[in-house]
C-alpha positions in Angstrom: -5.1 53.5 -27.8 -2.1 53.2 -25.5 -4.4 51.8 -22.7 -5.9 49.3 -25.1 -2.6 48.1 -26.3 -1.3 47.6 -22.6 -4.5 45.5 -21.9 -4.2 43.3 -24.9 -0.5 42.7 -25.0 1.1 40.2 -22.6 4.2 41.3 -20.8 7.5 40.0 -22.2 8.2 37.7 -19.3 4.9 36.0 -19.8 5.6 35.5 -23.6 9.0 34.1 -22.6 7.4 31.8 -20.1 4.9 30.4 -22.7 7.9 29.5 -24.9 10.5 28.4 -22.5 9.1 27.7 -18.9 7.8 24.2 -18.2 5.4 25.6 -15.7 3.6 27.6 -18.5 3.3 24.4 -20.7 1.4 21.9 -18.4 -1.4 20.1 -20.2 -4.1 18.0 -19.0 -3.6 14.2 -19.1 -5.5 13.9 -22.4 -3.7 16.8 -23.8 -7.1 18.6 -24.5 -6.6 21.3 -21.7 -4.0 23.8 -20.7 -3.4 24.7 -17.0 -3.2 28.3 -16.2 0.1 28.6 -14.0 -1.3 31.6 -12.1 -4.8 30.6 -11.3 -4.6 26.8 -11.7 -7.7 26.9 -13.9 -8.0 24.4 -16.8 -8.6 26.0 -20.2 -9.8 24.1 -23.3 -6.9 23.8 -25.8 -7.9 21.2 -28.4 -6.3 23.2 -31.2 -3.1 23.8 -29.4 -2.3 25.3 -26.0 -0.1 28.4 -27.0 -2.8 30.4 -28.6 -5.5 29.2 -26.2 -3.1 30.4 -23.3 -2.5 33.7 -24.9 -6.2 34.3 -25.5 -7.0 33.4 -21.9 -4.2 35.4 -20.3 -5.1 38.5 -22.3 -8.7 38.2 -21.3 -8.3 37.3 -17.5 -4.9 38.9 -16.9 -4.3 36.3 -14.2 -0.6 37.0 -14.6 -1.2 40.2 -12.6 -1.5 38.1 -9.5 2.3 37.7 -9.6 4.6 34.7 -9.8 3.6 31.6 -11.4 2.7 28.6 -9.2 5.6 25.9 -8.6 5.8 23.3 -11.3 5.0 20.5 -8.8 1.8 22.1 -7.8 0.6 22.4 -11.4 1.5 18.8 -12.0 -0.5 17.9 -8.9 -3.5 19.8 -10.3 -3.0 18.0 -13.6 -3.1 14.5 -11.9 -5.9 15.6 -9.5 -8.4 16.5 -12.3 -7.6 13.3 -14.2 -7.9 10.9 -11.1 -11.2 12.5 -9.9 -12.7 11.8 -13.1 -11.3 8.3 -13.9 -9.9 6.7 -10.7 -13.1 4.5 -10.4 -12.3 3.0 -13.8 -8.6 2.3 -13.0 -8.1 -0.7 -10.7 -4.4 -0.6 -11.5 -4.2 2.5 -9.4 -6.0 0.8 -6.4 -3.7 -2.1 -5.4 -3.2 -2.1 -1.7 -1.7 -4.6 0.6 -0.4 -4.7 4.2 -0.4 -0.9 4.4 1.4 -0.5 1.1 0.3 0.8 -2.3 1.7 -0.5 -5.5 2.7 2.1 -8.1 1.7 0.7 -11.4 4.1 2.9 -13.3 7.2 1.9 -11.4 6.3 -1.5 -10.0 7.5 -0.3 -6.4 5.4 -0.7 -3.3 5.1 2.6 -1.4 3.5 3.9 1.8 -0.4 3.9 1.5 -2.8 6.5 3.0 -4.8 5.9 6.0 -7.7 3.3 5.6 -10.4 5.8 5.6 -8.8 7.5 2.6 -8.6 4.2 0.8 -12.4 3.8 1.0 -13.2 7.2 -0.4 -12.1 7.8 -4.0 -12.1 11.5 -3.7 -9.6 11.4 -0.9 -7.6 8.4 -2.5 -7.2 10.6 -5.7 -5.9 13.4 -3.6 -3.3 11.1 -2.2 -2.4 9.5 -5.6 -2.1 13.1 -7.3 0.6 14.0 -4.6 2.6 10.9 -5.4 2.2 10.7 -9.2 3.0 14.3 -9.7 6.5 13.6 -8.5 6.9 10.3 -10.3 8.9 10.7 -13.7 7.8 7.3 -14.9 4.1 8.2 -14.5 4.2 11.3 -16.8 3.8 9.4 -20.0 0.6 7.7 -18.4 1.6 4.2 -19.4 1.1 1.5 -16.8 3.4 -1.5 -16.6 2.1 -4.5 -18.5 -0.8 -6.5 -16.9 1.2 -9.7 -16.4 4.0 -7.8 -14.5 1.4 -6.0 -12.2 -0.5 -9.3 -11.6 2.8 -10.9 -10.5 3.7 -8.1 -8.2 0.3 -8.0 -6.8 0.4 -11.8 -6.0 3.8 -11.5 -4.3 2.8 -8.6 -2.2 5.2 -6.0 -0.7 7.4 -8.6 1.1 7.4 -11.1 -1.7 4.6 -13.3 -0.4 0.8 -13.1 -0.8 -0.5 -11.4 2.4 -4.1 -11.8 1.6 -6.9 -10.1 -0.4 -6.6 -6.6 -1.7 -7.8 -3.7 0.3 -9.8 -2.3 -2.6 -10.6 -5.1 -5.2 -11.0 -4.3 -8.8 -14.4 -2.7 -9.5 -14.9 -0.9 -6.2 -17.1 2.0 -6.7 -17.7 4.9 -4.3 -20.3 7.6 -4.8 -19.3 11.2 -5.0 -17.4 11.4 -8.3 -19.0 12.5 -11.5 -19.3 9.8 -14.1 -16.7 9.9 -16.9 -15.9 8.1 -20.1 -12.6 6.5 -20.7 -10.0 8.8 -22.3 -7.3 8.0 -24.7 -3.8 7.3 -23.5 -2.8 10.3 -21.4 -0.1 12.5 -23.0 2.7 14.1 -21.0 3.1 17.9 -21.3 6.2 19.0 -23.4 9.5 18.8 -21.4 7.8 18.7 -18.1 9.7 16.8 -15.4 9.8 16.7 -11.7 12.1 15.5 -8.9 10.9 12.0 -7.4 9.3 12.3 -4.1 8.2 9.6 -1.7 4.6 9.0 -0.9 4.3 11.4 2.1 5.3 14.5 0.2 1.9 16.1 -0.3 0.7 19.6 -1.0 0.0 22.1 1.8 -3.7 21.9 1.7 -4.1 18.2 2.4 -4.0 17.0 6.0 -3.0 13.3 6.6 -5.3 12.7 9.5 -8.8 13.7 10.3 -9.4 16.2 13.0 -11.7 15.5 15.9 -14.4 18.3 15.6 -17.0 18.4 18.4 -20.3 18.1 16.5 -23.3 17.0 18.4 -21.5 14.4 20.5 -19.5 12.9 17.6 -16.2 14.0 18.7 -15.5 11.0 20.8 -16.0 8.7 17.8 -13.8 10.8 15.6 -11.2 10.9 18.2 -11.1 7.1 18.4 -10.9 6.9 14.5 -7.9 9.3 14.6 -6.2 7.3 17.3 -6.8 4.1 15.2 -5.4 5.9 12.1 -2.3 6.9 14.1 -1.8 3.4 15.3 -2.0 1.9 11.8 0.4 4.5 10.4 2.9 3.6 13.2 2.6 -0.1 12.7 2.9 0.2 9.0 6.1 2.2 9.6 7.7 -0.2 12.1 7.1 -3.1 9.6 9.4 -1.2 7.1 12.4 -1.1 9.5 15.0 -3.8 8.8 17.6 -5.6 11.0 21.3 -4.1 10.7 23.4 -6.0 8.3 26.4 -8.3 9.2 29.7 -6.4 8.6 32.9 -8.4 8.5 35.3 -7.1 11.0 32.9 -5.1 12.9 30.0 -5.6 15.3 26.9 -3.5 14.6 24.1 -3.4 17.4 20.9 -1.4 17.1 18.1 -0.9 19.4 14.9 1.0 18.5 11.7 1.4 20.5 8.6 3.2 19.0 6.8 5.3 21.6 5.9 8.6 19.9 2.3 9.0 18.6 3.5 9.4 15.1 6.8 7.8 13.7 9.6 10.3 14.4 13.1 8.5 14.7 14.0 6.3 11.8 17.0 4.5 10.6 18.4 2.4 7.7 21.5 1.2 6.0 22.6 1.2 2.3 25.6 -0.4 0.6 26.6 1.6 -2.5 29.9 -0.6 -2.8 31.2 -3.9 -1.6 33.3 -2.1 1.1 31.1 0.9 1.8 28.2 1.0 4.3 26.0 3.9 5.0 24.3 4.0 8.5 21.5 6.6 8.4 19.7 7.8 11.5 17.1 10.7 11.2 14.2 12.3 12.9 10.9 13.9 11.7 10.3 17.2 13.4 7.1 19.1 13.3 3.3 18.4 13.3 2.3 19.9 9.9 0.3 18.1 7.1 2.2 15.0 5.8 4.4 14.7 9.1 2.6 11.3 9.7 3.9 9.5 6.6 7.3 11.4 6.4 9.3 8.9 8.3 8.2 6.0 5.9 8.8 8.3 2.9 12.5 8.8 4.2 12.9 5.0 4.3 11.8 4.7 0.7 14.1 7.4 -0.4 17.0 6.0 1.4 16.5 2.6 -0.2 16.3 4.2 -3.6 19.1 6.7 -3.4 21.5 5.0 -1.0 22.9 2.3 -3.3 23.6 5.1 -5.9 25.9 7.4 -3.7 29.0 6.4 -2.1 29.8 9.9 -0.7 27.5 10.7 2.4 27.2 14.5 1.3 25.9 13.3 -2.2 23.4 11.0 -0.4 22.0 13.6 1.9 21.6 16.1 -0.9 19.8 13.4 -3.0 17.5 12.7 0.0 16.8 16.5 0.3 15.8 16.6 -3.3 13.9 13.4 -3.4 11.8 14.0 -0.3 10.7 17.6 -0.6 10.3 18.2 3.1 10.1 21.9 2.5 6.7 21.5 0.8 5.2 20.0 4.1 4.5 22.9 6.3 6.1 23.1 9.8 8.3 19.9 9.1 12.0 19.3 8.9 14.2 16.3 8.9 17.4 16.3 11.0 19.6 13.6 9.6 23.0 12.0 10.2 24.8 9.7 7.8 27.9 7.6 9.0 29.8 6.0 6.1 32.0 3.1 6.9 34.9 2.2 4.5 35.3 -1.3 5.8 38.7 -2.5 4.5 40.3 1.0 5.1 38.9 1.1 8.7 37.8 4.6 8.1 34.5 6.5 8.7 33.1 9.6 7.1 30.4 11.4 9.0 27.9 14.1 7.8 25.4 15.7 10.1 22.4 17.6 8.8 20.8 19.3 12.0 21.0 16.0 13.8 23.1 15.2 17.0 26.5 14.2 16.0 27.8 10.7 16.5 30.8 10.0 19.0 33.8 7.8 19.0 34.4 6.1 22.3 37.3 4.0 23.4 39.0 2.9 26.7 42.3 2.3 24.9 42.8 5.8 23.6 43.9 9.0 25.4 40.7 10.6 24.5 37.9 8.4 25.7 35.1 10.3 24.0 35.4 12.2 20.7 32.5 14.1 19.0 32.2 14.4 15.2 32.1 18.1 14.8 30.2 18.2 11.4 27.4 20.7 10.6 24.6 21.2 8.3 21.0 22.3 7.9 18.3 19.8 8.4 16.4 18.4 5.3 13.6 20.7 4.2 15.2 24.0 5.4 17.2 24.8 2.2 17.4 23.4 -1.3 20.0 22.9 -4.0 23.6 24.5 -3.5 22.4 26.5 -0.5 21.7 23.1 1.3 24.9 21.4 0.0 27.4 24.1 0.8 26.4 24.0 4.6 27.3 20.3 4.8 30.6 19.3 6.3 32.2 15.9 6.2 34.4 14.7 9.2 36.7 11.7 8.8 38.2 9.4 11.3 40.5 6.4 11.2 39.4 3.6 13.4 41.4 1.5 15.9 40.7 -1.9 17.3 38.0 -1.7 19.9 36.7 1.8 18.8 32.9 2.3 19.4 30.9 4.7 17.3 27.5 5.6 18.9 24.8 7.3 17.0 21.9 8.7 19.3 18.4 9.4 18.1 16.9 12.8 18.8 14.2 11.1 20.9 16.8 9.6 23.2 18.1 13.0 24.2 14.6 14.2 24.8 13.8 11.3 27.0 17.0 11.8 29.0 16.1 15.4 29.7 12.7 16.6 28.4 13.4 20.3 29.7 16.8 20.4 28.0 17.5 17.9 25.2 21.0 19.3 24.7 21.9 18.4 28.3 20.1 15.1 27.8 22.3 14.2 24.9 25.4 14.7 27.1 23.9 12.7 29.9 23.5 9.8 27.4 27.2 10.3 26.5 28.0 9.9 30.2 25.9 6.7 30.4 27.9 5.3 27.4 31.2 6.0 29.1 30.1 4.4 32.3 29.2 1.3 30.3 32.1 1.2 28.1 33.7 -2.0 29.6 30.7 -4.1 28.6 30.3 -6.0 25.4 28.4 -4.1 22.8 25.5 -6.4 22.9 25.1 -5.5 26.6 26.2 -1.8 26.4 23.4 -0.7 24.1 20.5 -2.3 26.1 22.0 -1.0 29.3 22.0 2.6 28.1 18.6 2.4 26.5 17.2 1.0 29.8 18.7 3.7 31.9 17.5 6.4 29.6 14.0 4.9 29.5 13.4 4.7 33.3 10.3 3.5 35.0 7.8 5.7 33.1 6.7 5.1 29.5 8.7 7.5 27.1 6.8 9.8 24.9 9.6 9.8 22.2 10.9 7.2 20.0 14.2 5.8 21.2 17.1 4.8 18.8 20.7 3.9 19.6 23.1 2.5 17.0 26.7 1.3 17.9 29.4 0.1 15.7 32.5 -1.5 17.1 35.8 -2.4 15.3 36.7 -6.1 16.2 40.1 -7.6 17.0 41.4 -10.7 18.7 41.4 -9.0 22.1 37.7 -8.1 21.7 36.9 -11.8 21.2 38.5 -12.7 24.5 36.7 -10.0 26.5 34.6 -11.2 29.3 31.0 -9.8 29.8 30.6 -7.8 32.9 
């Protein structure tokens, strides 16, 4: 009797999860199925999921496998099941232009998957599931109204019509089972997720196809892979923006894309009239999702940057928004320099990235490094990540130059020892210090690049405080 009782009764922690844990309450999009948080199986639950879940768990004892799967993975499975059955009937989810995809739940253009994924509904469904499981607006399953979507489609990602859609409405691809339309999808009770940009995909999904030698086909696949990589890099470069004009300062930026996949990235954000964030980061690793990660970071910076005046708050928001920890083998070293323009003050926070430096030929100390420390994005989460971040402040004087070096620049200067390469770049900055900023940055970049084509992205950002004497300086 005791053995029968132990088999039929669920452990207290499982019963508690069924009543309180969102991971135990994930339903299919039509509300007719419950997703087992341990096995990922979809269980019919037309009469309510609690009793169906209890009956299933008692029978299969899937809870004996250990800890439940992460909520995000269950939401991904929920979307994947729905999309694989119905994506062919939903042209609203297949609006693509100029390497961007329109999210019909938010109205935002996001990074699109490689072109060969776009032509295969099964792979496209895989991509969309990874995006939509992290989109709070999508959980209720309601698209924006048709007129709004048509206007966004006609404008395109850059506000102008770039041409025909990559996948026109009605496109059909074989390989998916036929399905009848379902009622409006219903979100599971109290299920939420952190917003994540397009590149944050689950571990089992590679971004690019591998070239496998099968009866002489490896050459063709290799060429296709190279074409995909070039397309991803080109789409990323189009996302980059020119630096803004800042009254009282000169901001010069030079960026050169050389890496096979996008690595170094930059952007700016203005959370207040006198506050400017300058963000410089690097994608480290070659795991699944790395190819689209730089573009995802730009999306997150543009979403989170205007909402956070404090650089620590901004970095923590980016770490939560782009779940780099869910992309195996990847991390994102990042640096945020925050300029308080009218106060002539800066605040710097470094998360695993080379620290900026202040240079001046008018101070006793010609070069000063911001000794700020913190872990790269994707290595820690929550308070464990925040408590390791340190902010360093500095007042700016006339003629001060702040230089932010990309990770690739240090690698290019000394491939064998990037740390030594970083100091070599600092030395080049000092030797060029008497030049105007518009000449200094290209001169340093050119000296690092050398005669051979670099294998790394090169990025250098310099900010200078203006004054009257700066206007009278003569170019060397």
